[in-house]
C-alpha positions in Angstrom: 53.2 21.9 42.9 49.6 22.8 42.9 48.2 24.2 46.4 44.9 23.9 47.1 43.5 25.0 50.6 40.4 22.9 51.9 37.5 25.3 53.7 38.5 23.8 56.9 42.2 24.9 56.9 41.4 28.4 55.4 38.8 28.8 58.6 41.7 26.9 60.7 44.4 29.1 59.2 42.2 32.2 60.4 42.3 32.0 63.8 46.1 31.6 64.2 48.1 34.3 65.8 50.4 36.7 63.5 52.6 35.0 64.1 52.0 31.6 63.4 50.5 33.1 60.2 53.9 34.0 59.1 55.9 31.4 59.9 53.2 29.0 57.8 54.4 31.3 55.1 57.8 31.3 55.0 57.4 27.1 55.6 54.8 26.8 52.5 57.4 28.7 50.3 60.0 26.1 51.5 57.4 23.0 50.7 56.8 24.4 46.9 60.3 25.1 46.4 62.4 22.1 48.1 59.8 19.4 49.8 62.6 17.6 50.3 64.0 20.4 52.9 64.8 18.9 56.6 63.0 21.9 58.2 59.8 20.9 57.2 59.9 17.1 58.6 57.3 15.6 56.3 56.0 12.4 56.8 53.5 10.0 56.3 50.6 9.8 59.2 49.2 6.6 60.8 45.6 5.7 62.2 42.6 8.1 61.3 45.2 10.2 58.8 46.6 7.8 57.1 47.8 8.1 53.3 47.9 11.4 55.0 51.1 14.1 55.5 52.4 16.4 57.9 54.8 18.9 57.8 56.3 21.3 60.6 55.6 25.1 60.1 57.5 25.5 63.7 58.4 23.2 66.8 54.8 23.1 67.9 52.5 24.1 64.5 51.9 21.2 62.1 49.7 21.0 58.5 48.2 18.1 57.7 47.9 17.2 54.2 47.0 15.1 50.9 49.4 14.5 48.0 48.6 13.1 44.5 52.0 12.6 42.9 51.0 12.2 39.3 49.1 15.6 39.2 51.6 17.4 41.6 48.5 19.0 43.9 49.0 19.2 47.7 45.6 20.0 49.1 45.9 21.4 53.1 43.3 20.0 55.5 43.9 21.0 58.8 46.8 22.9 60.4 47.4 23.5 64.2 49.6 22.2 67.2 50.7 19.1 67.6 47.9 18.4 70.7 44.9 19.7 68.5 45.6 17.8 65.7 46.5 14.4 67.0 44.6 14.4 70.3 
């Protein structure tokens, strides 16, 4: 699977606390290796994010991404707390 980072994602990622950045890197490894891993809690989104997906970084932080199954490309769109992303 190829991972592409949007400019917005990179900007938001750089502002995260170091411990969340580290946890993201761990979860990204899981995502790339086994996107069916239950720890990720991958699910499709609704509303303004219809057609996009989310996975858990920890209990509060999420990553929103778009996935093209044919090309096996995941575009990471945003990262933040549940309330930051879905408010």
